[in-house]
LUMZASE-792718 format. One record per residue (C-alpha): residue in three letters; x, z, y. Coordinates in nm, 3 decimals, padded with zeros to 5 digits, m for minus. Last residue first. Layout:
N
@res:ALA, c1:X, c3:Z, c2:Y
...
//
This chain:
114
@res:VAL, c1:00.855, c3:00.495, c2:00.212
@res:ALA, c1:00.930, c3:00.784, c2:m00.024
@res:VAL, c1:01.125, c3:00.688, c2:m00.337
@res:ILE, c1:01.007, c3:00.911, c2:m00.636
@res:ARG, c1:01.174, c3:00.979, c2:m00.949
@res:LEU, c1:00.922, c3:01.164, c2:m01.166
@res:SER, c1:00.971, c3:01.507, c2:m01.287
@res:PRO, c1:00.710, c3:01.656, c2:m01.064
@res:ASP, c1:00.420, c3:01.473, c2:m01.232
@res:LEU, c1:00.081, c3:01.498, c2:m01.058
@res:HIS, c1:00.176, c3:01.714, c2:m00.784
@res:ARG, c1:00.490, c3:01.499, c2:m00.702
@res:ILE, c1:00.241, c3:01.211, c2:m00.672
@res:ASP, c1:00.024, c3:01.371, c2:m00.457
@res:SER, c1:00.325, c3:01.515, c2:m00.246
@res:VAL, c1:00.483, c3:01.173, c2:m00.207
@res:ASP, c1:00.195, c3:00.962, c2:m00.079
@res:SER, c1:00.428, c3:00.708, c2:00.087
@res:THR, c1:00.507, c3:00.585, c2:m00.232
@res:VAL, c1:00.784, c3:00.394, c2:m00.456
@res:VAL, c1:00.739, c3:00.574, c2:m00.818
@res:GLY, c1:01.018, c3:00.574, c2:m01.066
@res:TYR, c1:01.019, c3:00.374, c2:m01.392
@res:GLY, c1:01.039, c3:00.502, c2:m01.761
@res:HIS, c1:00.782, c3:00.249, c2:m01.863
@res:ARG, c1:00.519, c3:00.474, c2:m01.982
@res:LYS, c1:00.600, c3:00.736, c2:m01.716
@res:ALA, c1:00.580, c3:00.507, c2:m01.463
@res:CYS, c1:00.222, c3:00.378, c2:m01.566
@res:LEU, c1:00.113, c3:00.731, c2:m01.614
@res:VAL, c1:00.206, c3:00.828, c2:m01.268
@res:VAL, c1:00.049, c3:00.535, c2:m01.113
@res:SER, c1:m00.265, c3:00.565, c2:m01.329
@res:ALA, c1:m00.297, c3:00.926, c2:m01.191
@res:ASP, c1:m00.260, c3:00.808, c2:m00.841
@res:ILE, c1:m00.554, c3:00.568, c2:m00.921
@res:VAL, c1:m00.751, c3:00.843, c2:m01.076
@res:ASP, c1:m00.734, c3:01.051, c2:m00.727
@res:ALA, c1:m00.938, c3:01.380, c2:m00.827
@res:THR, c1:m00.683, c3:01.685, c2:m00.841
@res:ARG, c1:m00.670, c3:01.989, c2:m01.061
@res:ARG, c1:m00.355, c3:01.898, c2:m01.261
@res:VAL, c1:m00.509, c3:01.931, c2:m01.587
@res:GLY, c1:m00.829, c3:01.726, c2:m01.491
@res:CYS, c1:m00.651, c3:01.451, c2:m01.307
@res:LEU, c1:m00.430, c3:01.410, c2:m01.622
@res:GLN, c1:m00.739, c3:01.397, c2:m01.820
@res:GLY, c1:m00.914, c3:01.134, c2:m01.580
@res:ALA, c1:m00.564, c3:00.913, c2:m01.592
@res:ALA, c1:m00.565, c3:00.945, c2:m01.985
@res:ARG, c1:m00.941, c3:00.839, c2:m01.974
@res:ALA, c1:m00.871, c3:00.524, c2:m01.755
@res:SER, c1:m00.586, c3:00.432, c2:m01.965
@res:GLU, c1:m00.786, c3:00.439, c2:m02.284
@res:ASP, c1:m01.093, c3:00.265, c2:m02.130
@res:ASP, c1:m00.873, c3:m00.009, c2:m01.956
@res:LEU, c1:m00.687, c3:m00.003, c2:m01.615
@res:GLN, c1:m00.480, c3:m00.310, c2:m01.688
@res:GLU, c1:m00.104, c3:m00.292, c2:m01.592
@res:VAL, c1:m00.036, c3:m00.579, c2:m01.312
@res:HIS, c1:00.310, c3:m00.721, c2:m01.396
@res:VAL, c1:00.542, c3:m00.836, c2:m01.105
@res:ALA, c1:00.858, c3:m01.000, c2:m01.147
@res:PRO, c1:00.691, c3:m01.334, c2:m01.223
@res:SER, c1:00.564, c3:m01.306, c2:m00.858
@res:ALA, c1:00.213, c3:m01.389, c2:m00.777
@res:LEU, c1:00.156, c3:m01.011, c2:m00.702
@res:LEU, c1:00.427, c3:m01.035, c2:m00.428
@res:ARG, c1:00.294, c3:m01.371, c2:m00.286
@res:ALA, c1:m00.088, c3:m01.218, c2:m00.256
@res:LEU, c1:00.056, c3:m00.924, c2:m00.092
@res:ARG, c1:00.263, c3:m01.118, c2:00.157
@res:VAL, c1:m00.032, c3:m01.342, c2:00.217
@res:GLN, c1:m00.292, c3:m01.056, c2:00.286
@res:ASN, c1:m00.534, c3:m01.187, c2:00.541
@res:ARG, c1:m00.740, c3:m01.439, c2:00.320
@res:GLY, c1:m00.710, c3:m01.175, c2:00.050
@res:ASP, c1:m00.913, c3:m00.943, c2:00.245
@res:ARG, c1:m00.938, c3:m00.573, c2:00.075
@res:GLY, c1:m00.648, c3:m00.612, c2:m00.203
@res:VAL, c1:m00.498, c3:m00.269, c2:m00.136
@res:GLN, c1:m00.721, c3:m00.064, c2:m00.342
@res:GLY, c1:m00.795, c3:m00.311, c2:m00.621
@res:VAL, c1:m00.428, c3:m00.386, c2:m00.652
@res:VAL, c1:m00.380, c3:m00.030, c2:m00.710
@res:GLY, c1:m00.646, c3:m00.002, c2:m00.955
@res:ALA, c1:m00.465, c3:m00.280, c2:m01.145
@res:PRO, c1:m00.184, c3:m00.049, c2:m01.179
@res:ILE, c1:00.148, c3:m00.210, c2:m01.070
@res:ARG, c1:00.447, c3:m00.262, c2:m01.263
@res:PHE, c1:00.754, c3:m00.428, c2:m01.110
@res:ASP, c1:01.069, c3:m00.565, c2:m01.274
@res:ALA, c1:01.375, c3:m00.602, c2:m01.064
@res:ARG, c1:01.543, c3:m00.934, c2:m01.031
@res:LEU, c1:01.798, c3:m00.803, c2:m00.790
@res:GLU, c1:01.670, c3:m01.020, c2:m00.491
@res:LEU, c1:01.323, c3:m00.911, c2:m00.603
@res:ALA, c1:01.425, c3:m00.528, c2:m00.577
@res:ARG, c1:01.579, c3:m00.608, c2:m00.216
@res:ALA, c1:01.280, c3:m00.783, c2:m00.106
@res:VAL, c1:01.049, c3:m00.483, c2:m00.237
@res:LEU, c1:01.287, c3:m00.206, c2:m00.079
@res:VAL, c1:01.297, c3:m00.395, c2:00.238
@res:VAL, c1:00.911, c3:m00.421, c2:00.270
@res:ALA, c1:00.888, c3:m00.062, c2:00.175
@res:ARG, c1:01.127, c3:00.065, c2:00.437
@res:GLY, c1:00.974, c3:m00.137, c2:00.696
@res:ASN, c1:00.606, c3:m00.044, c2:00.636
@res:SER, c1:00.426, c3:m00.385, c2:00.675
@res:ARG, c1:00.078, c3:m00.226, c2:00.584
@res:GLU, c1:00.112, c3:m00.440, c2:00.282
@res:PHE, c1:00.427, c3:m00.295, c2:00.163
@res:ALA, c1:00.306, c3:00.078, c2:00.239
@res:MET, c1:00.004, c3:m00.011, c2:00.007
//
């Protein structure tokens, strides 16, 4: 979301990661949260079309797991929980502007603040 809002640090991080051919995993719920007006979101559309980007489905199993994580951690943001679970599943860190929310869900994750 920070990338879509043209957060300078996020834009630079994404550009550098693409240069290095890094692999991105983005939960489908995040795409839904950010994708409000595709006609005006050219940068986001280009990123999502990149072969380096893989959108993780929010299927029944992952939705239930995100809900359970919210229950355990006493929070309500299922999308944040899906981000945490996606990162853990792939051994990734999380780039976020919601550091405290992500850290609350899993204090052990590597987090890059933007």
